[in-house]
N, C-alpha and C positions, 0 to 999 in steps of 0.2 A: 582906069588905072587902079581903082580900088578894089576890084574884083581879084586883082593880081596878089594883093596882100592878103586877102581872105583865103586864097588858096594855100599861101605860104603859111599862114597861121593854122590852117587846118592840118597841112603836113606836119607841122611842129607839133601839135596836139596828138596826132596819130603816132608820131616817133616817140613821144614821152609814154604814150600807153604801151607801145611796143617793149619799152625799156622794162615796164612793170611785168608784162605778161610773157615776154620772150617766146612768142609761138610763131614769129614771121609774118603772121596775118597783117597786123597792123603796119609792119615795116612795108609790105607789099602797097598797102593803101596810101602810106605817107609818101612814097615814091610816085605813086599816081597822082597825088595831090600836087607835088612838086612839077610833075609834067604837065598838069593843067595850068598851074601858075606860069609856066613857060609859054604855053600856048595863049594865055591871057595877056602876057607881056607882049607877044607878037601881033594882039590886036583881033585874035580869033573871037569872033561871038561866043555869047555863053553857051548856046546850044554845041558848039564845036568844043569848047572847054569840058563840058559834062561828057560829050563823046570821048574825048582824049582820056579822061578820068576813068570812064567806065571800061573802055578797050584795053587801056594799059592794066587797070586793076584786074580784069579777067586774065590776060596774058600772063600776068606775073604770078597771079595766084594758082593758075593751073599749070604753068611751066615751070617757073623759077622757083617757087616755094618748094615743091616736093623735090627738086634737085637739090636745093640749099640744105633741106632738113636731112637728105641722105648724107650729104657731105658733112654736116656737123656732127651727125650721128656716128660716123666712121672716123671722125677726127678726134672724138672725145673718148679717151681711155676709160675702161671701167676699173676704176681705183677704189679699193676698200680703204676705208679711213677709221680712226678711232678703234675701238674694241674689236671691230669687223676685221681690221687688219691682222689681229692675232690669230685668226683662224687658219690652222695648218701648220702653225708654228711648234717648235718643240718645246717643252717644258719638264722641270725635274720635280718630283715629288718631294716635298719638304716632310710631310707627315703620311700615315698610311691613308690611301684613298679608298673611299667606299662609294657606294651608288648615292650616299647621302651627304658625305662631308669630307673635307680634307684641305690641304694646302699645297700649291705648287709655286715654284719660282718661275715666272714668265716674263720674259723681256725686261729682266733686272728687277721685277717687282714681285711681291707676294700676293697671289690670288688665292681666293677660296675656290675650291674645285670639287668635282665629283665625277665619277666613272660614269660613262655611257651605258654601259651594259651591266651595271651593278656588281661588277667583279672587284675585289679587293686588290690593291696594287700597294707593294711594299714602299717605305720610304727610301729615296735615292733612286728610285726607277725612271727612266726618260718615258715620256709619254707625248702624243700629239694633241693638240686642241682641235676638237671636232667642231663645237660651236661655243658661242657665248650666251649664256642665259641670265640675263640681267648683270648681276656682278660676280657671276660664278662661271668659271671655265669649265666645261664638259670636255672631259678628255677620253682618249681611247689608246689602244696600244700603239706604240712607235712602229711604223711599218718598215722593216728592214727589206732592203733590196738583195735578195741573194742571187749571186750571179753563177750561171750554170756552169760546172767544169768544164775546163777545154777538151775537145776531142782528143782521145787519145790514137786515133787511127793514122 
């Protein structure tokens, strides 16, 4: 009966390690340890418990883990946060922008900025954030979508 407790303790430790690593390897091993604990509770000899642990670990690692990783990768959206969320947004030049210096109004805040292509942009011009370089917004021209005229035929 004492082996049952050891398997459960091993499963708990492996579960805690999984929480730290978040790679699903230790989760599969923790599940296998719990299955081996179940076998011990049913009176299966130690050799059978180790066999249950080994077979279930191999099956879980080779079949379930790849499926779970694909499922989790698909379910997790690619969300940009902090300064990276400003890329692609429109800004207004508060001062003359050069390839070296300038200021823009971006998301309600004043940012230091410079142009991407070293061109000069006059104050009041609308620009698009191309990337964030440290605490400086690198901006380019605002891409306007020009609709083709309707067919006159």
